[in-house]
N, C-alpha and C positions, 0 to 999 in steps of 0.2 A: 504493500500500500504506500502510495506517495502522499504523505500527510499534507505537504504544502499545496499540492494540487487539490486535495479534498477541501482544504480551508478556503482556497481561492474560489473554488467552484460553488460551494454550498454556503459559506459565510456565516454559519450558525453552528456552534458547538454546545450541545445540551449537557449540563452537569447534574448527574443524579447522585444524591446523597441523602441517606435516611436511615431510620432505626428499624424498619420493617423489611426484611429481605424479600418477602413475597410481593409486597407493594412496590418496592423498588424495581424488581424484575418486571412487573406488569407495566410500570412507568416506562422502562426502557423499550419494551416491545410496543407500547402504545405510541411512543415518539417515533419509532421506526415506521410503524404503519401509517403515521400521519405525515411522513415525508421528511422527517428530520434525519439527515444522513450521517451525522457525526455525534456520537454520544460517548461521554466518559462516565465511569462509575467511580466515585471517590472511595479511596481505601479506608476512609473514616466511616463508611457505611457498615452496618451490621452484616456480617458474612459477605463482604465485598467480593472476595474471590469466588464464592459460590454463585453470586449474581452474574459475574463476568462469565463464568464457565457455562452457566445455563443460557445466558443471552447469546453467547457465541454458538452454542449448539442450535438454538432456535433461529438465529439470523444468518448463519452460514459464514464461510471463511472470508468473504469479500466485504462484509459490512465494516464500516469504520468505527470500531468499538475499542475504547481505550480505558486505561486506569488513571484516575486522578489522585492528587495529594500523595504522590509517590515520593518518599523521602530517602529511604535507605536502599542500598544495593540489594538487600535481601527481599524487600518488597518489590523491587523492579523485577527480580527473577521470578518471584511468586506470581506476579501479575502476568508476565509473559507465559508462564506455564499454564495459567488459567485461560489464556486466549486473548489477552490484550494485544491489540495491533499497534498501539502507541502509548506513550506515557506522558503525563502532565504533572508538573511539579509546582509548588507554591513559591519556590525559591531555588537558588543554586545549591544543589544538594548532591550527595553521592550517587543518587539515582540517575543523574545526568550522564555521568561517565559510564555507569553500568548499562544504561540504555544504548549507548554507542557500542559497547562491547557485545550486547545482545543483538545488535542490528535493528533496534527499534527507534523510530523517530521520537524526539522528545520536544514537547512544548514546555519550555522552561520559564519559571516565574522570575520576573525582574521588575524593578520599579525605576531605579536611577540609571543615568547614562553609564556609570561604571559597571553596574550589574548587568546591563545589556551587553556590554563588551565582554564581560566575563562569561556570560551564558553562551554567547555566540562562539567565543574561543573554545568553550568546553564542548562544543558540538551540537548546540541546540538547533533544531530545525526551524523553530519560530519562537517568538517571545510572548509569553503570557504576561501582559501588563497588569500587575496585581499589587495592591488593590486599585483598580482603575478609578474608583470613586474619589480617591484623594486628589487627583488632578483634573479628572474629567476629560472631555474631548479636546479642550485647548491644550492640555499637557501632552496628549498624544500628538497633536499637531506640531508642538514644539520639538518632540523627540524625532519626528519624521524628518526634520530638516537635516540633522547630522547623520541620520541613519536611514537614508532613502531606500536602501536595498534590503532592509530587514522586515520580515513579516511580523506584525504586531497583532495580538488577539487580546483586547481588553476584557478583563473579568473582574466582577465585583460591583454589584449595584447597577447592572445594565438592564434597563427595562426596554420595552419595544421602541419607545420614542428615542431613548438614548442609543439604541443600537444603530439607528439610522444616522445619528449625529457622529458617532464614532467612525462609521464606515465613510461618511463624507469627509472626515478628517484624515483618512488614510489607513484605517484599520483593514487588515486582510479579512478578518472574521471577528465575531464577538462570541464570548463564552457566557452562558446564562444558566443560573441555577434556580433559586427560589422564585424569581419573577415568572419563570416558565413552568417549573414543576408544581409550585403551590403546595397543596396538601396531598398530592397524588402519591408522594413517597411515604405517606402515613395512611394509605388506604382511601384517599379522597376520590372524588368523582373523575373518572377517566374521560368522560365527555367534555368536562371543563378543561382538562389537559389538552384534548384535541383542539378545542377552540383557541387556547392560548398558543399552541403550536402553530396554528394557522395564522394567527396575528403576527407572531415573530417571523415566520417564513415570508409573510408579505412585507414586513419591515426591512428584511435584509435582501429582498429581491433587487437585482441591479436595475 
């Protein structure tokens, strides 16, 4: 899987994180059925590896399913074994180098210009600008000036309106958690999740 191409094409990464493994799995499958083509399952979720394993079995080998909040090399290996096709980190962490060793693309968390350089030098495929809410779209625009060739994916507090603003300021894609998932990861209404997915897909459409 070419993560950069997937980010450029689909422009929306859904972040699934929750305390109920069955509900989280249902949310992943509902997002996929709704047309969301990139999904990460946070390793802070209850039974995250089981969710990834079962989602991979259901969605097949080609779906862009990844593991998020991956910090350690051990977690990177476990996520890969469960079927994650890419890794997402909240910061520059040992998982970045391990992802490279495993041949998995890594969306690495960074906020400052120094961290961006460190992440790219460490082999990051793209930069997860986190927490994006600290600077907003204007901060992303400022980062784009010295780093025009780097793919940025703002994460943290991105709603449907904000998604469009970030994309207009040069984001390659946006990562969205609770504004998209809502209560679905706790067994909430999947019909409402489908509606929110449709709204976000419309917001990121070129």
